[in-house]
FIFILO-596752 format. One record per atom (N, C-alpha, C): residue in three letters; atom name; x, y, z. Coordinates in nm, 3 decimals. Each point is the difference from the previous one (the first is absolute). Layout:
<atoms>
["ALA","CA",[X,Y,Z]] ...
</atoms>
This chain:
<atoms>
["ILE","N",[1.316,0.414,-0.076]] ["ILE","CA",[0.009,0.098,0.057]] ["ILE","C",[0.038,0.126,-0.136]] ["GLU","N",[-0.066,0.103,0.051]] ["GLU","CA",[0.036,0.065,-0.151]] ["GLU","C",[-0.030,0.137,0.060]] ["ALA","N",[0.034,0.109,-0.009]] ["ALA","CA",[-0.005,0.141,0.032]] ["ALA","C",[-0.125,0.044,-0.107]] ["LEU","N",[-0.109,0.117,0.094]] ["LEU","CA",[-0.070,0.060,-0.104]] ["LEU","C",[0.045,0.058,-0.087]] ["ALA","N",[0.118,0.089,-0.015]] ["ALA","CA",[0.091,0.052,-0.086]] ["ALA","C",[-0.027,-0.112,-0.131]] ["PHE","N",[0.043,-0.089,0.036]] ["PHE","CA",[0.049,-0.123,-0.128]] ["PHE","C",[-0.119,-0.029,-0.074]] ["ILE","N",[-0.099,0.013,0.038]] ["ILE","CA",[-0.069,-0.083,-0.090]] ["ILE","C",[-0.083,0.063,-0.102]] ["ARG","N",[-0.024,0.138,-0.018]] ["ARG","CA",[-0.026,0.103,-0.097]] ["ARG","C",[0.048,-0.079,-0.134]] ["GLY","N",[-0.129,0.042,-0.082]] ["GLY","CA",[0.025,-0.102,-0.160]] ["GLY","C",[0.039,-0.152,0.002]] ["ARG","N",[-0.035,-0.023,0.107]] ["ARG","CA",[0.015,-0.231,-0.025]] ["ARG","C",[-0.134,0.009,0.019]] ["SER","N",[0.019,-0.147,-0.017]] ["SER","CA",[-0.196,-0.121,-0.004]] ["SER","C",[0.074,-0.083,0.098]] ["LEU","N",[-0.072,-0.032,0.112]] ["LEU","CA",[-0.010,-0.110,0.023]] ["LEU","C",[-0.063,-0.094,0.026]] ["SER","N",[0.044,-0.093,-0.073]] ["SER","CA",[-0.084,-0.106,-0.020]] ["SER","C",[0.034,-0.151,0.046]] ["GLU","N",[-0.101,-0.037,-0.013]] ["GLU","CA",[0.041,-0.172,0.087]] ["GLU","C",[0.069,0.047,0.113]] ["MET","N",[-0.029,0.067,0.142]] ["MET","CA",[0.038,-0.007,0.074]] ["MET","C",[-0.113,0.021,0.169]] ["TYR","N",[0.071,-0.005,0.041]] ["TYR","CA",[-0.072,0.023,0.167]] ["TYR","C",[0.033,0.073,0.089]] ["CYS","N",[-0.021,0.175,-0.020]] ["CYS","CA",[0.018,0.090,0.034]] ["CYS","C",[-0.051,0.024,0.141]] ["ILE","N",[0.117,0.039,0.141]] ["ILE","CA",[-0.037,0.041,0.108]] ["ILE","C",[0.024,0.104,0.045]] ["ILE","N",[-0.075,0.149,-0.001]] ["ILE","CA",[0.018,0.113,0.034]] ["ILE","C",[-0.011,0.031,0.142]] ["ASP","N",[0.064,0.005,0.068]] ["ASP","CA",[-0.009,0.012,0.164]] ["ASP","C",[0.011,0.163,0.059]] ["GLU","N",[-0.031,0.005,0.100]] ["GLU","CA",[-0.053,0.157,0.038]] ["GLU","C",[-0.029,0.088,-0.078]] ["ALA","N",[-0.068,-0.031,-0.100]] ["ALA","CA",[-0.161,0.060,-0.103]] ["ALA","C",[-0.007,0.110,0.050]] ["GLN","N",[-0.061,-0.019,0.138]] ["GLN","CA",[-0.040,0.127,0.055]] ["GLN","C",[0.086,0.189,0.016]] ["ASN","N",[0.130,-0.066,-0.020]] ["ASN","CA",[0.089,0.129,-0.071]] ["ASN","C",[0.004,0.059,-0.109]] ["LEU","N",[-0.060,-0.119,-0.086]] ["LEU","CA",[-0.006,0.075,-0.132]] ["LEU","C",[-0.138,0.124,-0.081]] ["THR","N",[0.053,0.020,-0.102]] ["THR","CA",[-0.072,0.179,0.001]] ["THR","C",[-0.077,-0.098,-0.104]] ["PRO","N",[-0.141,0.068,-0.046]] ["PRO","CA",[-0.075,-0.044,-0.078]] ["PRO","C",[0.036,-0.031,-0.172]] ["ASN","N",[0.105,0.076,0.010]] ["ASN","CA",[0.059,-0.044,-0.150]] ["ASN","C",[0.119,-0.089,0.003]] ["GLU","N",[0.040,0.022,0.068]] ["GLU","CA",[0.142,-0.160,0.072]] ["GLU","C",[-0.098,-0.119,-0.027]] ["ILE","N",[-0.149,-0.048,0.047]] ["ILE","CA",[-0.070,-0.103,0.023]] ["ILE","C",[-0.016,-0.010,-0.197]] ["LYS","N",[-0.072,0.109,-0.026]] ["LYS","CA",[-0.024,0.006,-0.152]] ["LYS","C",[0.138,-0.058,-0.046]] ["THR","N",[0.098,0.030,-0.007]] ["THR","CA",[0.086,-0.056,-0.116]] ["THR","C",[0.037,-0.121,0.035]] ["ILE","N",[-0.012,-0.043,0.131]] ["ILE","CA",[0.057,-0.156,0.053]] ["ILE","C",[-0.107,-0.064,-0.081]] ["ILE","N",[-0.112,0.043,0.032]] ["ILE","CA",[-0.092,-0.071,-0.081]] ["ILE","C",[-0.028,-0.044,-0.209]] ["THR","N",[0.015,0.122,-0.037]] ["THR","CA",[0.019,-0.030,-0.093]] ["THR","C",[0.099,-0.029,-0.079]] ["ARG","N",[0.090,-0.104,0.054]] ["ARG","CA",[0.138,-0.025,-0.062]] ["ARG","C",[-0.014,-0.171,0.035]] ["ALA","N",[-0.137,-0.037,0.030]] ["ALA","CA",[0.029,-0.123,0.006]] ["ALA","C",[-0.102,-0.089,-0.156]] ["GLY","N",[0.126,-0.043,-0.029]] ["GLY","CA",[-0.089,-0.102,-0.092]] ["GLY","C",[-0.032,-0.064,-0.005]] ["GLU","N",[-0.023,-0.125,-0.068]] ["GLU","CA",[-0.141,-0.115,-0.004]] ["GLU","C",[0.097,-0.150,0.082]] ["GLY","N",[-0.101,-0.061,0.072]] ["GLY","CA",[0.039,-0.053,0.124]] ["GLY","C",[0.070,0.041,0.107]] ["THR","N",[0.004,0.101,0.026]] ["THR","CA",[0.078,0.094,0.159]] ["THR","C",[-0.137,-0.024,0.073]] ["LYS","N",[0.018,-0.016,0.063]] ["LYS","CA",[-0.056,0.028,0.121]] ["LYS","C",[0.079,0.135,0.139]] ["MET","N",[-0.077,0.072,0.051]] ["MET","CA",[0.024,0.123,0.101]] ["MET","C",[-0.038,-0.027,0.157]] ["VAL","N",[0.096,-0.006,0.102]] ["VAL","CA",[-0.093,-0.010,0.113]] ["VAL","C",[0.041,0.171,0.060]] ["PHE","N",[-0.063,0.102,0.045]] ["PHE","CA",[0.025,0.062,0.089]] ["PHE","C",[-0.035,0.019,0.139]] ["THR","N",[0.116,0.024,0.057]] ["THR","CA",[-0.040,-0.006,0.181]] ["THR","C",[0.078,0.116,0.061]] ["GLY","N",[-0.069,0.011,0.062]] ["GLY","CA",[0.025,0.155,0.113]] ["GLY","C",[-0.112,0.037,0.121]] ["ASP","N",[0.033,0.093,0.054]] ["ASP","CA",[-0.061,0.034,0.106]] ["ASP","C",[-0.001,0.104,0.026]] ["ILE","N",[-0.140,0.030,-0.049]] ["ILE","CA",[-0.022,0.171,0.004]] ["ILE","C",[0.017,0.129,0.133]] ["GLN","N",[-0.006,-0.120,0.110]] ["GLN","CA",[0.057,0.064,0.124]] ["GLN","C",[0.144,-0.025,0.009]] ["GLN","N",[0.091,-0.023,-0.068]] ["GLN","CA",[0.122,0.049,0.003]] ["GLN","C",[0.046,0.079,-0.143]] ["ILE","N",[-0.009,0.092,-0.008]] ["ILE","CA",[-0.017,0.058,-0.133]] ["ILE","C",[0.168,0.128,0.050]] ["ASP","N",[0.078,-0.029,-0.076]] ["ASP","CA",[0.133,0.116,0.044]] ["ASP","C",[0.006,0.079,-0.115]] ["GLN","N",[-0.042,-0.002,-0.122]] ["GLN","CA",[0.022,0.156,-0.051]] ["GLN","C",[-0.104,0.101,0.075]] ["PRO","N",[0.070,0.122,0.030]] ["PRO","CA",[-0.074,0.112,0.018]] ["PRO","C",[-0.112,0.070,-0.066]] ["TYR","N",[-0.024,-0.097,-0.126]] ["TYR","CA",[-0.060,0.137,-0.119]] ["TYR","C",[-0.118,-0.157,0.014]] ["LEU","N",[-0.010,-0.111,0.025]] ["LEU","CA",[-0.067,-0.103,-0.025]] ["LEU","C",[-0.089,-0.005,0.126]] ["ASP","N",[-0.094,-0.023,0.009]] ["ASP","CA",[-0.132,-0.041,0.123]] ["ASP","C",[-0.041,-0.137,-0.024]] ["SER","N",[-0.100,-0.026,0.122]] ["SER","CA",[-0.113,-0.133,-0.037]] ["SER","C",[-0.066,0.041,-0.128]] ["GLN","N",[-0.015,0.154,-0.046]] ["GLN","CA",[-0.130,-0.050,-0.109]] ["GLN","C",[0.096,0.072,-0.143]] ["SER","N",[0.107,0.042,0.040]] ["SER","CA",[0.050,-0.001,-0.177]] ["SER","C",[0.105,-0.074,-0.023]] ["ASN","N",[0.036,-0.092,0.076]] ["ASN","CA",[0.122,-0.067,-0.015]] ["ASN","C",[-0.041,-0.098,-0.174]] ["GLY","N",[0.085,-0.052,-0.034]] ["GLY","CA",[-0.061,-0.114,-0.144]] ["GLY","C",[-0.042,-0.125,0.045]] ["LEU","N",[0.053,-0.061,0.105]] ["LEU","CA",[-0.095,-0.097,0.044]] ["LEU","C",[-0.141,0.024,0.016]] ["VAL","N",[-0.052,0.079,0.085]] ["VAL","CA",[-0.182,0.026,-0.005]] ["VAL","C",[-0.023,0.081,-0.122]] ["TYR","N",[0.089,0.050,-0.109]] ["TYR","CA",[-0.109,0.068,-0.090]] ["TYR","C",[0.023,-0.193,-0.093]] ["MET","N",[0.118,-0.047,-0.043]] ["MET","CA",[-0.027,-0.110,-0.059]] ["MET","C",[-0.084,-0.055,0.066]] ["ILE","N",[-0.015,-0.062,0.109]] ["ILE","CA",[-0.194,-0.035,0.081]] ["ILE","C",[-0.077,-0.014,-0.102]] ["ASP","N",[-0.027,0.136,0.030]] ["ASP","CA",[-0.143,0.117,-0.034]] ["ASP","C",[-0.020,0.010,-0.139]] ["ARG","N",[0.097,-0.016,-0.091]] ["ARG","CA",[-0.008,0.038,-0.130]] ["ARG","C",[-0.031,-0.169,-0.021]] ["MET","N",[0.074,-0.096,0.036]] ["MET","CA",[0.010,-0.183,-0.090]] ["MET","C",[-0.119,-0.042,0.067]] ["LYS","N",[-0.052,-0.012,0.090]] ["LYS","CA",[-0.123,-0.057,0.074]] ["LYS","C",[-0.096,-0.023,-0.122]] ["ASP","N",[-0.094,-0.110,0.087]] ["ASP","CA",[-0.115,-0.064,-0.154]] ["ASP","C",[0.110,-0.018,-0.137]] ["GLN","N",[0.084,0.022,0.003]] ["GLN","CA",[0.053,-0.065,-0.150]] ["GLN","C",[0.031,-0.133,-0.021]] ["PRO","N",[-0.027,-0.085,-0.056]] ["PRO","CA",[0.024,-0.134,-0.011]] ["PRO","C",[0.161,-0.081,-0.013]] ["LEU","N",[0.068,0.123,-0.035]] ["LEU","CA",[0.149,-0.030,0.052]] ["LEU","C",[0.040,-0.002,0.135]] ["PHE","N",[-0.079,0.076,0.058]] ["PHE","CA",[0.081,0.063,0.147]] ["PHE","C",[-0.082,-0.046,0.087]] ["ALA","N",[0.106,-0.022,0.128]] ["ALA","CA",[-0.078,-0.050,0.153]] ["ALA","C",[0.066,0.067,0.072]] ["HIS","N",[-0.064,0.031,0.147]] ["HIS","CA",[0.084,0.013,0.128]] ["HIS","C",[-0.046,-0.019,0.076]] ["VAL","N",[0.115,-0.058,0.106]] ["VAL","CA",[-0.035,-0.046,0.141]] ["VAL","C",[0.065,0.100,0.072]] ["ASN","N",[-0.070,0.069,0.124]] ["ASN","CA",[0.022,0.054,0.087]] ["ASN","C",[0.029,-0.107,0.187]] ["LEU","N",[0.076,-0.025,-0.010]] ["LEU","CA",[0.065,-0.053,0.173]] ["LEU","C",[-0.032,0.118,0.062]] ["VAL","N",[-0.064,-0.081,0.103]] ["VAL","CA",[-0.054,0.118,0.152]] ["VAL","C",[0.134,-0.018,0.132]] ["LYS","N",[0.037,-0.112,-0.023]] ["LYS","CA",[0.040,0.002,0.139]] ["LYS","C",[0.178,-0.034,0.011]] ["GLY","N",[0.069,0.039,-0.007]] ["GLY","CA",[0.112,0.046,0.092]] ["GLY","C",[0.078,-0.201,0.014]] ["GLU","N",[0.100,0.029,-0.061]] ["GLU","CA",[0.065,-0.192,0.001]] ["GLU","C",[0.127,0.012,0.140]] ["ARG","N",[0.098,0.116,0.016]] ["ARG","CA",[0.149,0.018,0.033]] ["ARG","C",[-0.013,-0.009,0.155]] ["SER","N",[-0.127,0.095,0.072]] ["SER","CA",[-0.021,-0.069,0.162]] ["SER","C",[-0.068,0.148,0.059]] ["GLU","N",[-0.042,-0.046,0.131]] ["GLU","CA",[-0.131,0.079,0.013]] ["GLU","C",[0.041,0.192,0.050]] ["LEU","N",[0.176,-0.067,-0.036]] ["LEU","CA",[0.047,0.164,0.052]] ["LEU","C",[-0.041,0.079,-0.144]] ["SER","N",[0.057,-0.082,-0.095]] ["SER","CA",[-0.001,0.079,-0.137]] ["SER","C",[-0.141,0.015,-0.013]] ["GLU","N",[-0.066,-0.020,0.022]] ["GLU","CA",[-0.181,0.009,-0.021]] ["GLU","C",[-0.029,0.107,0.041]] ["LEU","N",[0.043,0.022,0.156]] ["LEU","CA",[-0.023,0.086,0.048]] ["LEU","C",[0.019,0.152,-0.033]] ["ALA","N",[0.124,-0.031,-0.035]] ["ALA","CA",[0.049,0.101,-0.044]] ["ALA","C",[-0.047,0.080,-0.084]] ["SER","N",[-0.026,-0.093,-0.179]] ["SER","CA",[-0.033,0.049,-0.098]] ["SER","C",[-0.181,0.013,0.015]] ["ASN","N",[-0.012,-0.013,0.063]] ["ASN","CA",[-0.151,0.055,0.063]] ["ASN","C",[-0.069,0.128,0.072]] ["LEU","N",[0.165,0.039,0.061]] ["LEU","CA",[-0.022,0.115,0.145]] ["LEU","C",[0.089,0.142,-0.115]] ["MET","N",[0.065,-0.025,-0.081]] ["MET","CA",[0.074,0.084,-0.004]] ["MET","C",[-0.001,0.016,-0.154]] 
</atoms>
């Protein structure tokens, strides 16, 4: 586990990186993370664009959506969109209505 502030200037080689809550990152923060990838590194970004906590980001301006839009159709990139919640019926209802 590493804070974003401590990866500048580093190369992350031969690692499997999971970046959780990526919907709360800016496009520049996403770029900072991806450009640290060294040889053999795999990166997985997870997030729910319906759960953005940053007041200056929305479902179109966040780093996760930015990355998906810019990287689509690239041979080193894949995107999976899960459409059904798995917590509970109540959680799914709240996510859809609120």
